[in-house]
C-alpha positions, 0 to 999 in steps of 0.5 A, spaced: 011 529 305 015 524 308 023 525 311 027 524 305 032 520 309 028 516 314 021 517 311 018 519 318 012 524 316 014 531 317 009 536 321 014 541 324 015 547 320 022 551 320 021 557 316 016 559 310 019 564 305 014 565 300 015 562 293 021 564 288 024 561 282 030 557 282 036 561 285 041 560 280 036 560 274 039 567 271 035 570 266 037 573 259 034 578 255 030 574 251 027 570 257 025 576 260 019 576 255 017 569 258 014 568 265 018 565 270 017 558 274 016 559 281 016 554 287 014 555 294 020 555 299 018 551 305 022 548 310 020 542 315 024 538 320 024 531 321 022 529 328 025 522 328 032 524 325 032 531 325 034 532 318 031 539 316 029 539 309 025 543 303 018 541 301 019 537 294 016 542 288 022 541 283 027 536 281 035 536 280 035 536 273 031 543 273 035 546 278 042 544 275 042 544 268 047 546 262 046 553 264 048 553 271 052 559 273 055 558 279 063 557 278 067 556 285 073 559 282 071 566 282 073 567 290 080 567 292 078 566 299 075 559 297 081 557 292 086 558 298 081 554 302 081 549 297 089 549 296 090 548 304 085 542 304 089 538 298 095 539 302 092 537 309 089 531 306 095 529 302 100 529 308 094 526 313 093 520 309 099 519 305 097 520 298 102 520 292 102 518 285 099 511 287 093 514 290 086 516 287 082 522 289 075 523 286 071 529 287 064 529 287 061 536 285 068 538 282 065 544 279 070 548 275 076 544 277 077 549 283 080 544 288 082 538 283 087 543 280 091 543 286 091 535 287 093 535 279 099 539 281 101 535 286 102 529 282 096 525 285 091 522 280 084 525 280 077 524 277 072 529 277 064 528 277 060 534 275 053 534 272 053 541 270 055 542 263 058 549 263 062 548 270 064 541 267 067 544 261 071 549 265 074 543 269 076 540 263 080 546 260 084 545 266 086 538 264 082 535 269 078 528 267 070 529 269 065 525 268 058 529 267 053 525 271 049 525 277 053 521 283 049 515 286 050 508 287 049 507 280 055 511 278 059 509 284 058 502 282 060 503 274 066 507 277 068 501 281 067 496 275 072 500 271 077 500 277 076 507 279 075 506 287 078 512 291 083 513 297 080 520 298 073 523 296 071 530 297 064 533 297 064 540 298 057 544 299 054 538 295 051 534 301 045 539 301 044 539 294 042 532 293 034 530 293 036 522 294 041 523 300 041 516 302 043 514 294 048 519 294 051 517 301 051 510 299 055 511 293 061 513 297 061 507 301 061 503 294 066 508 291 071 508 297 077 503 298 077 499 304 081 504 308 079 510 304 076 516 307 070 521 304 070 528 306 064 532 306 063 540 307 057 543 309 054 549 312 052 548 319 045 548 321 047 551 328 050 557 325 044 558 320 039 558 326 044 562 331 045 568 325 039 568 321 042 565 315 035 564 312 038 566 305 042 560 305 035 557 304 033 556 296 031 550 292 038 547 290 039 546 297 034 540 299 037 539 306 040 543 312 045 539 316 047 538 323 052 533 325 046 529 328 042 528 322 049 527 318 051 521 322 044 518 322 044 518 314 051 516 314 050 510 319 044 507 315 048 508 308 055 504 310 059 510 312 062 511 319 064 518 322 071 518 325 072 526 325 069 533 324 072 540 324 069 546 324 070 551 319 069 559 318 067 558 310 060 559 308 058 563 315 060 557 319 061 550 316 063 543 318 068 538 315 066 531 316 071 525 315 068 518 314 070 511 312 067 505 310 063 502 316 065 495 314 072 496 313 075 502 316 080 502 322 080 509 324 078 511 331 073 516 332 076 523 335 074 527 341 071 532 336 066 528 334 063 527 341 064 535 342 060 537 336 054 532 338 054 534 345 054 541 343 048 540 338 045 536 344 046 542 349 043 547 344 037 543 344 037 541 336 033 534 338 028 538 341 022 542 337 024 548 341 030 549 337 026 550 331 021 555 333 022 562 332 026 562 326 021 565 322 020 571 327 028 572 326 027 571 319 022 576 318 026 581 322 032 581 318 027 582 312 024 588 315 030 591 317 033 591 310 026 593 306 026 599 311 034 601 309 032 601 302 026 605 302 029 610 307 035 610 302 031 611 296 027 617 300 033 620 301 035 620 294 041 615 295 043 610 290 044 603 291 047 597 287 049 590 290 055 586 289 055 578 288 050 575 284 049 569 289 044 564 290 043 567 297 042 574 294 036 571 290 033 568 296 034 575 300 031 579 294 025 575 292 023 574 300 023 581 301 020 583 294 026 587 292 026 590 284 030 595 280 027 601 283 030 599 290 037 596 287 039 599 281 044 593 278 048 587 281 055 587 280 059 580 279 066 578 276 063 571 273 062 572 265 057 567 265 052 571 270 054 578 266 049 581 262 043 577 265 038 578 270 037 576 277 031 571 277 025 573 280 027 580 282 030 581 274 035 586 277 040 587 271 047 583 272 053 587 270 061 587 270 065 592 275 066 597 270 059 599 271 060 600 279 066 605 277 061 609 272 055 609 276 058 610 283 053 608 288 052 611 295 051 604 298 053 597 295 049 591 298 054 585 299 049 579 297 055 574 299 056 576 306 060 570 307 065 573 303 064 580 306 072 581 308 074 579 301 069 583 297 071 589 302 078 589 300 076 588 292 072 594 293 077 599 297 077 603 291 069 605 292 072 609 298 074 614 293 067 617 292 065 615 299 061 609 298 058 605 304 058 597 304 052 594 307 050 587 309 043 584 311 045 578 315 045 576 321 043 583 322 043 590 318 050 593 318 053 599 314 060 599 314 
């Protein structure tokens, strides 16, 4: 395999997580009767541009189909984060009724609803039918296509160039990262700004966040790699902000290389120098991650087996894609975790891919009163702990497996 950005041959392994079905391919009662399609889950590192990437086994159309069940709007902390972003961007870049905001991967309209409420014209781009329809129900105009050079060119021809584009947690999801990024350099107005948010590779390595690795994530991103990708596709990074979201993310600001006038902030060099000092552009940075991953997995399995031996009941909360990576790599089945609670109706009455653990609504938690509740979306642990405060009534304990086993 060659690097999907610079086409350099890939030989440096990062981690291998066995095989798994797509993490958002939730099963129905009917599909339980059929075999699932599993793909190897292997990640490699490009030693030329340092883009970390999954080996190719599946395509985007298979992963992001009409039944795609990830809806951003079910996390209150993420909605708060998104609303704050909108207000900050409107103020910083003086957006008003004459401006145009385009969000790529608009999902269910979780962010553009705040742009719309501020009176700024906006457009969402979202290829999955289920979430696109949810956004339309909020009154948001949505183009239901995958984004890249072709769609960007089409929008420009329609007079829909953007003053601001937002792309949150999608840069990692695209197989052709060059075509995707080049699309922004086409869509932006001469003085337009593109922002991208993505989980930071440094945090993934430092905190053993291997469960964020799944087939829908084609790339695992550092500023070093993103800067190289942007520069070869007509974008220039001029600012970067570290964020606490998704276990530690970066928000990168970019402009068209040919026409952008904004000077780079000190934050850009600070992050680049930090990555260099950690050895991100050396092979040593990536060695040993497999061992850390296996340790987390082994601790989690040991806890579940010990709980079963002690006669304790275990459920999980949050049917997150990252949870599916953890469950499938650890080989967990319903004998160790009885059910998973999720607030999203699109996931309820379905089953976790691979592990086939049933997904239920929150009433089941109150009814069964398990002794332990494993929080699969550990990045939302504080938010979920508040939501589940009532489980203290029966002395339930919350459990998180990453970065290491924690029992609250």
